Every structure is written in structure tokens, then in C-alpha cells.
Residue, then its C-alpha position, 0 to 999 in steps of 0.5 A: m456538529s456542523v450545520s452542513i452535516e446536520q443538513s445532510l443527515q436530515s434527508v438520509n435513511r433513519e438507520v443510516r442517520r442513527i449510525l452516523e450520529a453515533c460515530l460523530q458523538g465518538a461511539q465505536l462503529s460496530v461490524a454490523d453497523a459498518v456492513a449496513l453502510c457498505e451499499v449506501n448511495g445517493a443522500d445516504l452516501r453523501a452523508l457518510l462521506a461528509t461524516a468521514d470528512l468531518l472525522r478526518k478534519q477532527q483526527a488529522g487536521d487539514v494537512v495532507a502528507y506525502v513521502v519522497n520514496r522509491n519502490i524497488n521490486f527486485t524480482n518477479l520470480c516467485v515460488k508461489a502462484c497466487k491467483f490475483c497476482a499478475f506480477s510473479r513469474t516462474t524460473r521458466s518464464e521469459e519475463g522473469y527478472y532478478l536485480d542483483t545486490e549491486e543494482i539494488v544498491r545503485r537504485a537506493l543511492q540514486a533515490e537518495a540523491m534524488g531527495a528520497t528519505e525511504v526505499c520500499i523493497q518488496a518482491g516475489l519469493p525467489p526460488r533457490a534463494q540464499p538463506t540470508l537473502y533479505l539480511d544481505l540486501l538490507r545490510a548492503v543498502k544500509a551500508a551504502a546509505p545509512a541515513l536512508h529509511v528501509h521500508a521492506f519485506s512483507p510478512e510473507e517475505v519475513k515468513y519465507g526468510a525465517e524459514l530459509m534460515g530455520l528461525p522463529v519469526r521473532a528471532y528472524l525480526q530481531e536479525l532484521k532490526a539489528a541489520g537496520i530495518g526501519s519498518l515493514p509494509g503490512t502487505s500480503a494481508e489481502i482479506l484476513d479471512d482464511a476462507v477467502r485466502k484459500r480460494l485466492a491463493g492456497g498455500r499463502i501466508t495465513s491470517r494467523e501467520w500474518i498477525e504473528v509477523i505484525s504483532s512480533a514486529h510491533a513488540l520489537g519496536i518495528p512499525t508497520t503499515a496495514t493494508l486491505m485489498y478489496g474488490h475481488i471475492e470478499s463480502h462486505e462483512q469480511r472487509m469490515r471484520h478485517l478492519d475490526l481485527l486491525r482496530s483490535m491489533q492497534a489497540e493492543t500494540g499501537g504499532f501501525s503507522e497507517f492504513v492503506p486500502l488497495s483496490f484490486v487491479h483486475s485487468e491482467a490478474p489471472l483471477h479475472m483474465k482466466q475467470m478462475l473463480p466464478d464470482v470474481r469482480p472486476g475490482p471496486t467501483g468508484n462509489d465502492v472505493m469512496r465508501l471503503i475509504a469513509l468506512s476506514r475513517l469511521m472504523l479506524g480513525a480514532s486509533f489510525k490517524n493516517v488513512q492513505t489513498s493510492w494514486v497508483k491504484e485509483g489515478v490522481r483524480q480519484a485519489q484527490w477526491l478521496l481526500d474529501c472522503g476521509a483520507n489524509d495521505l497521498g502515499g509516495t513519489l515511488m519512482n518505480e512501480s512494478i506490481s500494480t503495473s503488471a496487473g494493468a494499472q495505467h497511472g505511471q510510476l512517478m508522481r513528482p512532488a510538485e504535482l502532489r502539492r498541486v493536487i493537495r492545494d486544489a483539494g483546499r488542503v495543506p501539503v507537507e512532505r513527511n518521512t515514513r514515521y510521519e515526521v514532517v520533513r518540509s512544510f509548504g505554504s499556500d503559494p506554489a511560487t514559494d516552493p523550493e524546486h525538488p530534484l524529482d520535479r526536473v525529471q522529464d522522462p522517468e523510464t530513462v532515468f529510473g527504468s521501468y517494469a516494461q524494460l525489466t521484462r523486455k531485457a529478461r525476454q532478450n536474455a532468454a532469446r539469446i540463451e536459446s539461440a546459443a543453445s541451439s547453435 
């Protein structure tokens, strides 16, 4: 145990000290003890963060990774209307958009030309979709860019795709694997507690169904990420039980590559704007975010080496600080971002590799570029002057080069206006 940790533990609550010392000695953090840490502040919070940072150093080292990738949220049309989602639109909406296969492929090829190793494809669940929608998109992208890793289709989308084709989930995942899927995002998890899920979005994928999709993917050798969305109506215990469930799944399958906590972005979300639930919170506070990252490291770090902080959700400044709270990954360059942006996130759609490395070095850590499988693509030294220039570093106006969510919805409104005008003439 380091001197700094010993000193920080001297001034904390006796129960907090007992829990943190047990974690440092390798004990598994129980749900009850984790809940006891969920509201610590002051010296107790500083001790929690120092403990998580030391465990991060032991489990993941001083390297901080990022991936050069592009998001392709190809449609905001969706058959469901989740209370927390500001992204989805109905077919009657003037803001509904749908990128065709040719445009999706063009964006993938552009990303590859810009040095991306991954495209992340997720969207709404489009009404009246062709049964082979996701397979067709996947095959088209892989045919055009066979070396590009396709990280695509949430468990909700996998369930929808399986239903469209009339296949069991496992059989549908086998089809996706044969078509070239690289990995699945573990989104649509929110909180894996059906009482919460029913209030947030009745009719959405259940906890059991989410577990079925993820476990089946792991059994077929398809890795996934794991997520949690917090800061809305969930309790501390529900959060910690979610982490405990992920820990149990990882012990059984070993198929999770990373854990990504996602703050609830509230400002444009119907759940908050319309006060659809009386107990909804306006996202987590800064201390709450730090505690959640730290507790993620304490609960998951022994089996989840990689804990990611989202600059899209938290902003660059807090994302950097979270590297001292247990996180070891800054996520991706993205190039496009529609889902958080639609909910009111203000942190942009592109983080250039040079900026990610600057943030990492300023935190006293070592930057590396990775791929989706956490294999090192490129290592960097301490001197930024020796870094090779990346194509994305030369992009001055991301919206002009890559387009944006605002452009997509604006174009949709213009198209709707033209159709209305033609119909009335």
C-alpha cells in the first residue's frame, strides 16, 4: 500500500476505511459495501478516488488508449418512444432522416481513408424495415471495406433484426457473424432492473433479453462492450446490482472488452423536459460521476481491465480528471455523434487524435492508439513533436467534412416542406 493511500485512509470514516482496505487487499467489493460508498464526499471521496486510481495502475498500467473510429447513426426513425431518448422520431416527424446503404458505405470508406480502424453503426428501429436490413448493411460495408472493424447493432437492434427474420437470437447472431460483424456495443442496457426499465421505456428490451443477446454473442466468439446509463430515476443499489450482474457475466463468458458508464444527458430528453416522472434527476452531478467511475474500477477492475470515460457525455475537462478516478480509456474520435447531441450534449462530434494525446499526456499518462479489440495500433512517446500527423488532425471544419446531426434533421425538414408544398399545389 503506498504512503499516499495510507495517509488518505487515516482521516476517513472507519467503515469507509474498512471497505477500501479490503479492496486494496484483493477482496471482491460486495453490493452492500459499494452502496455504502455511493454518497461519500470530502476526505472519504478523496480516499475512494485514490484507491480506484491505485487499482487502475495495478490492473491497467499508466497507458490511456483511444480508438480512431466513426459513428454512423443511420436513422432516427424508431418504432419505440423511450422516455429518456431525444433522438428517436416517428415517420410523421419533419426531423426524421434515413441514410441509404450507399451513403452508409460512403461514410465508412471516408472514415477508413481518414485512418479509422472501426465504424460504430447504431440507430433507431426503423418502421417497415426489410427483414434483412442489418445483414444487408453489414455485408455492404464489409464488401467495400473488408479490413474495417464493424462494431454494430445494440442488443435492442439484434432482437429487432431477429424478429424481422423470424429467427431465434442465437441463429440471427450466427448470421451476423458470418456476414462479418466484429463486435456488438453493449448499449440499450440502461439499468438492468426491470422495474426501472418499465418506467423508463415500457416495451423496450428486458433485462433477461439483453442478457440473452450478450451471452449468446459471447458464446459465439463475438465480443461486446458493457454500459450503464445513470443519473435519471435509478437508486444507488440498482446501479451497484447492475455492476454486480456485469461482473458475474464476465466471470462466466469473458466476452466484455470494456465498461462504459454513460451519464444521462437530460436537457432535451422528454423524460426531463416534460417531467414525465416526478423523481427524474437532471443527470448525475460531478461528484456522482467521479464516484461511479471509481466504483466501477473497484467492482469490475479485476475482470474488466478497461473502464472508459466518455468525452461526449462529460466534456474533455471532466473526462481528463476521470483518468485519475479509475478510468484508462478515452473512447474514440467519433467524427459524427447524433444520439447524445440530440439530447443536448454540447461537446462536439470529433475529437482529433492530437487533442486526445494532449489530454492524456497532460494527465501524466502514456497515450496509445488501439483498435476495437484493444490491440495497440500505435504507441507514442512523451514528446508530441515526434508524433506523426494524423489525417483527422488536419480537419478544420468537421461539419463540412463529415456532416452533422443538425444537417441531417435540417435536410429532413426541408424535404418535408418540399413534399407538403408539392402536395398543396
